[in-house]
N, C-alpha and C positions, 0 to 999 in steps of 0.2 A: 491672269494679272501678272505683269512683269515684276520680278522681285527687285527691291531697291538695292543699289550697290552698298557694299559694306561701309558703315559710317565710322569715321575715325576722328578722335579728339587729339589735337596737337597741343602739347604743353611745352613751350619753348620761349625763353625770355628775350632772345635776340630776334627782333621782328623780321630782318632780312632772311635769316635762316628759316624762320617759320613760314615765310612766303615761298621760299624755294622748296621746302618739304611739301607744302600744299600743292604746288605746281606739279611736282613729281608724282604725288599720289593721284591727282586728277588725271594725269596722263596714263597712269596704270589702271584707271577705271574705278578708283575708290571715291567715296564721297566724304569730304571734310565737313563735319557737323559744326565745328567751332575750333577756335584757337584760344589759348590762355597763356599769360606770361608769368603768373604767380600761383602759389598753391591754393589760396582761397578762391581765386577765380576758377581754377581747374576743378576744384571740388564742386563748386556751384554749377558749372556747365556740364559736368558729368551727370549730376543729378537731374539737370534740366533736359538734356538731349539724349541721355541713355546711349552712348556710343557702343559700337560693337568691339572697338579696340581703342586703346590709349597709347599714343607715342609720347613718352615722358622723358624730358631732359633731366639728367640727374642733378645738375647744378642750375637752380632757378632762383629768381629774386624772392625776397620775403623771408619770414621767420622759419618756414619749412622748406626743406630741400625736396627733390623729386622722389626720394625713397619714402619719406614720411607721407608725402601726398599720395603716392601709390598705395600705401597701406591704408590710408583713410578712405580712398576711393574703393579699395577692395572690400572694406567693411560695409560701405553704403551701396555700391553698385558693382557687382562682381563681373567687371569687364576685364579681359586680358590686357596686361601692360607689357609693352616692349620699351626698354630703356634706350635712350640716346645718350651717349657719353663720350667725352674725349679723355676720360680718366679711367685707367685700367689698373690702378693700384689695388693691392690685396684688401685693404681696409674698405675701400669703396665697394668692391665685389662682395665682401663678406656682408656688409650692411644691405646691399641690394638683394641678396638672397633671402633676407628676412621678409621682403615684400612679395616673395614668390612670383617673380617675373616670368613671362613667357618667352623672353629672348633679349638679346643685346645687339645694338648696332653701334659700332665704334666710328666716331667722327674722325676725319671726313669719310664719307661712304659713297659707294656707287649705287645707282638706282636699282640694279639687280640685287645688291645686298639687302637693300631696304625691302624690296618685294619678297625676297626669300624669307626674311625674318618675319614679315607680316603673315605670309601664307602658313609658315610653320606654327606661328602663334595661334592663328585662327583654327587650324586643324587640331592642334593640341587642346585648345579651349573647347572645341566641339566634342572631342573625345572625353575630356574631363567632365563636361556637362552630362554626357551620356552615362559615364561611370557614376557620377553623383546621383543621377536620376535612378539608375539601377540599384544603387545602394539605398536610396530613400525608399524605392518601391519594395525592396527586400525587407528593409527595416519595418516599413508599414505592415507588410504581410506578417512578419514575425511578431510584431507588437499586437496585431489583431488576433493572434492565436491564443487559445485558452491556456496552452502550456508554455512554460518559459524555456528559452534557449540560452545556453551559456557555452562559450568557447574557452578552452584552456590551452595554454602553450605547453611545451615539453616540461617546463618546471612546475606545472600545475597552477599557473597564474591566470587570472581572468583577463581575456582580451576583448570579450564582447558579452553583453548581457541584454536580453530583450526586456521590454517594459514589463511583460508578465513575470519574468524572472526577478526583476527588481522589486516587484510587489511582495515577494517572499523575503526580501532583504531586511535586516535590522540596521543597515548602514548603506546609503546610496553610493558612497565613494568606494566602489569595489574594483575598478579597473586596476590591473597590475597587482592585485592582491589574490590570496588563495580563496578557496571555496568557503572557508569558515567566515569570511567577511560578508558573504551573501546569505548564508544559512547558519543559524545558531546550532551547529551539529555537535553531538557528543563525540568523544574519541572513538567509540565503537562505530558510530555512523560514518565518520570520516574514513576509518579503516575499511568499512564495507564498500564505500564508493571507490576508494583507491584500489582495492582488490579487484573490483569489477572493471576498472579502467585497464588493469594489467592483464585481463583475461583475453584469450582469442575471441574473435567476433562470434563464432558459433556457440560459445559457452557463456555469453553474457545474457543477463536478464535484468529486469527492473529491480532496483533496490528500494524497499519500502522505508520511508522515513516518517517518524511521528514527532511533531513539534508542539510544544506548549503554546497555546494561543493567548490573546489578551484577556479573554474571558474564561469561563469554565471549560469550554470545548477545546479539544486538541485538534491540530491540523494534521492531516494525513497526506503525505506526498509520495510520489514514486519517481525515481531518477533512472533514466535510461541512458546508456553510454554508447556513443558511436565514434568512429575514427574521423579525424579531420582529413578530407581527401587531399589537402594541400600540404599536410605535414604529418609524417608517419608517427611522430611522437605526440602530436596534438590530439585533443579529444573534444567532442561536442556532447554536452549534456542536455537532455530534454527533461524538464521538471514538470510533472503533472500534479495538479492539486486534485486528489481523489477524495477529498473530505465528503462531498455530496454523495459519492458512490459508497463510501464507507458507512455514511448515515443510512442510506437506502438499504445496504446489506444488513446493517444492524436491525433495521425495522423488519426486514424479511426474516432474519434470524429470530427476532422476538415472536413473529407470527408462527415460526416453526418450533417454538418452545411452549411448554405447558407445565406450569408449576415447577420450573427448574429442570424439566426433562426435555431434552433436545431431540428433535426428529421430524423430518418432513416426509419420510417414507410412508407408503400405504400401511405397512404393519404398525408403525408407531401412531399414525393417525387413528387407526382402529383402537389402539391401546388408550389414547386420549379420550375417545368417545366412551369406551367402557368405564374409564375412571369417572367421567361425568355421570354416567348411568347409575353406577353402584353407589356413588356418593350421596345420591338422593334418598336411598333407602338405608335400613339399619341391619341388613343381612351380613353374615360373616362372609369373608372373601378370601379365597386361596390365590395367592400370587405365585406363579410358577416361572422358573427361568434359570438359566445357568448362573454360576457364580459370577458376580461382577456386572450383571445386566441392569442393576438399578432397582431391585425389588423394594428396598426401603424408601427410595424416592417416590415410588408409586404409592406406597402406604401413606406417606406424608401428604401426597397430593389428594388421595381419597379423603383423608381427615380434613385438610384445609378447605376442600370443596363441599364438605358435609355440614349439616346443621349442628354437628358437635364441635365445630372449629373453635368455639370459645373455651371448650374443655381441654384437659391435658391430653397429650399424645405420649404414651410411654412405650418403650420397646424392651424386649428381652430376647437375647440370643440363646436358644435352647441347646446349642451344641455343648457337649462336655459337662452337663450338669448332672449331679447325683440325684437320687430320688428325693432325699431330704431337702437338698438345696433348691431343686426345682419346685417342690411343693411349697417351701417357705417363701421363695421369690414370688410365686404366683398367688398363693392363697393366704399368706401370713402365718404367724404362729403365736402361741402363748408362751410366756416365760417358763422355762423348765421343761418344755415339751421335748427337747433333745439337747445334747451336749452343746454348750455355747449359746443357747437361747436364754440370755440373761434378762430380757424384758419382752413385753408384748410388742409385736410388730405386724402392721398391716401389710398385705401383699399388693401386688400390682393391680389385681382386679379391683380392689377397693380404692387404691391411690388414683386409678384412672377413671374414677366415677364421673359420669357426665361427659366422658371423652372417649378415647380410643386406645386399645391395647394391641400392640403389634408383636406377634410371636414369630421371630425370624428363625429359620431352619427348624420348623416344627417337627420335621421328620426325625430329628435327633432327640426328641423328648422321650424320657424313660417310659416304658410301657405302662408301669403302675400309675404314673402321674397322668398318662393319657386318660385313664379311667376317671380320675377325679376331674380332669378338665372337661370331659364329656358331660359329667353331671352338672358342673358349674354352668356350662353353656345351655343345657336343657332347662335348668331351674332358675337361672339368673340369680344365683346365690353361691356363696363360697363358705367352706368350713375351714377355719384356721386350724393348723396343726395343734393338737392338745385341747381343742374345744369340742363341744357337742352340739352347739346351737348354730345353725347356718346364719350367715349375714347376707341380706339382699344387696345386689350390686346392679348398677346401671352403666354398662360398658359395652362398646362395640369391639369385636375381635377381628383383627386382620391377621392372616397367617401367610408365611412365605416358605418356600422350599426349593432347593435345586434338585431334589431327588424325585424319582418316579414313585409317588406314594401308592399307586395301585400295585406296583411291583413289591413295595415294602409290605403291603397287606398280604400279598401272596406268600411272602417269605416269613410272615408272622412277626414282623417288627413294627407294625403299625395297625391300630384298631380300625377295622372296616367301618364301624358305626361312627367313629370320630371323623374319618375321612368324609363320609357323607354329610356330617354335620358342619364341617368347616368349608366344604366345597359347595355351599349354596350358590355362590357366584364365584367365577374364576377369571383370572386375567393371566394370559401367558405372554411373557416378555420375549421377543425374538433375540437371538444371539446377534452380536455385532456383525458377524460375517453374513448374516441374512439381510442386513440393511446397510450395505456398504455406501449407498448414496447419502447416508447421514454422516459419514465420517468427516467430510470437509466442514460441515456445520459444527460437529463436536470439537474438531481441531480448533476452529476459531473461538468457540466458547471457552475451551480450556486454556488457550493461549492468553485470552483476556484475563482470566483468573490468575494464571501463573505469572503474568507480567506484574500484577499487583503484589504477588507474594515474593517474587525474586528480585523485582526492580529492574529486570532486563527488558529492554525495548525491542523485543523480537515480535515481528508483525506476522510472519507467515512461514510456511515450509517451502523449500525449493521444489522444483518440479519433480526431480528424482525422488526426493524424500516423500512427497505426497503420493507418488505412484506406488511406492513400497508400502506406505501406511494403508492405502486402500486395498492393496493386494494381500497383505498379511491376514491370517485367519483369526487373530486375536482370541486365543483360548480363554484368556482372562477377561474378555469383553471390554466394556466401557472403562472399568476400573483399571485394566491393564493399559489401555490407551492413554488415560490421564497420567499414569505413573511413567509410561515411556516418554511422554511429552515433557514431563517435569525433568526427567533424566537428561533429555536432549537439550532442554533450555539451560540447564546448569552447565552443560558442556559447550553450548553455543558461544562463538566469539564474534558474531556479527548480528545483523538485523534479520537474517534468515536462518532457520534451522536446516542444516545440511544433513544428507543421508548418513554421514559418518558420525553424527552426534547421537544417533539412536543406540539403544542397547544391542548387544551382539546377536541376540536371537532374531532381530529384524534383518540385520545385515546378512545373515546366513541364507535368507530367502530372497535377497535383493536381486531383481532382474538385471541390475547393472553388472552383476558378477559374470554374466555371460557376454563375451565380447561381441557376439552376433546379435544380441538383443537391442542394444542402443547404438545409434550412429550419431555423428555430430550434426548432420544436416537435418532439416525439418522433415523431409520425407521419411528418414530413418526413424525419427521420434514418433511420427504418426503411425508408421507401420508397426513399430515396437509396441505402442500402446494398444493397437488393434489386436496384436498377437496375444498380449497379456490379458486382454479383455475377452479373448476367445471370440472375436468378431463383433462383440456387443458395442455398438456405436456410442450409446449413452455412457457406458462405463469408460470407454476409451477417451471420450471428451472430458469426463471428470478427472481422469488420470493426467490429462494434458493441461487441465485448468482452463479450458475454453468451453464455450457453449456448443451444443450439438450442431446448430446452424453453421457456426464457424468451422467445425470439423468437416462438415459436408462440403463447404466451399473450398477448403484446403485439399480435400480429396479430388475435387474436380480440377483444381489448378495443377495438381501433381499427376493427373491422369490415372488415379487409382480408382478401381471399380467401386461404386457406392452400393451396389446391390448386395 
């Protein structure tokens, strides 16, 4: 099908001039769709015929001049306008520019000048349409994304915001304003984004942002920073709403927690099952483990899961107690039975009646009191100091120790028969270094608690900090981890805990201290993690904060042997 010649609307109030222009156009091979002598007629015919181009006289009859008519046609029918004018004064040119014309032809003109102006206008119009289409296509693509896109100029002012980004805004009028107009950020969050914008590309990472929502739930965002390829000082921000991911992670964390004890490792899952098993019976339980592993939490879990949960749970730390004080605390006393005993006092065995008594660090209990304790366990009765008649008790005893009680028996510091009596059931808690895969879970749980305590909106650890936290041996176990995180949170100045925020003992073993350990590029980070993990892919992926599948994909992309 032969394409139709370009259709042109002539707007000229002098009829002879209009006829002459029409003749010239037809000789040049153009099609004149209509002519108009006034503004109202021009607007109506532009709407009716949809011309490809409008030749517009600047001075025409009627209440509107050609410039006003061109602006109105531009709003209703975006056809390129070329002005015909015999007036070239500065004021006319200034007003004509407001109509965004595609060219000018000064009267009187030659046919070649008219043809050149029309060709330039048509080509420029076609290019503009293509640009607008590309812009609209790009905007549609960006608006269809789940993440928001924001462009900042060198001064940090917003020059573009996608629809998804505007959904996070508390004010739609954000153009030309700073990022705070888009997101209700705190001073700390703004500083964190600004700091990330100023970092070299290889050292940038997503900045976690937590915002208060309209309801009780908080919104969790992550902001990623990229350079504007057209402007060295400009930045492009990608805003991800990770609230569903955070909710899912919270659900998974809840599944990995049992009675406030956090752990998804095989060792901890076995501990959880043992707690469930021993909670159903009334036997004494010995809880073993290094200092800081959470032995009291296990005792509380056993009590809360047992039929005795409605009764009291009382605890006594046996370390540093004298014979008299330990006996009085456990079994009670009669007034006057020793110096300072001014009245009758029941002991913890009686006070915990119907419930549970937790004896922490039982290996520190004085040897003479161990004998009395054995008798109380055997007879389910206690004899208060200064009395002669036993009192029956109904209590379950849980004991804990960080010592090797079998060794203590061999050294004569612990009664063998008492060991056998309290070790009817036993639970051994693994050291934190034996379950490093639980560390990210513990970090998230502790950060959530510490945010509430300190008021600081710190969401996570940096990659370097997490790598060191996982690699460190934690001699103080879970208790030391929590204390180190609290220390780091107090020192933190942004939304991420950095490596330098941690206590010095962690920094002394930091792999970042070795210049050959970490490199700025991705391959260097992956190889560094593999080296620190001694080739263990699972541990390396945990250090990098990625899944094992992602690690394998990156190994293939980098040409690193996966075997």
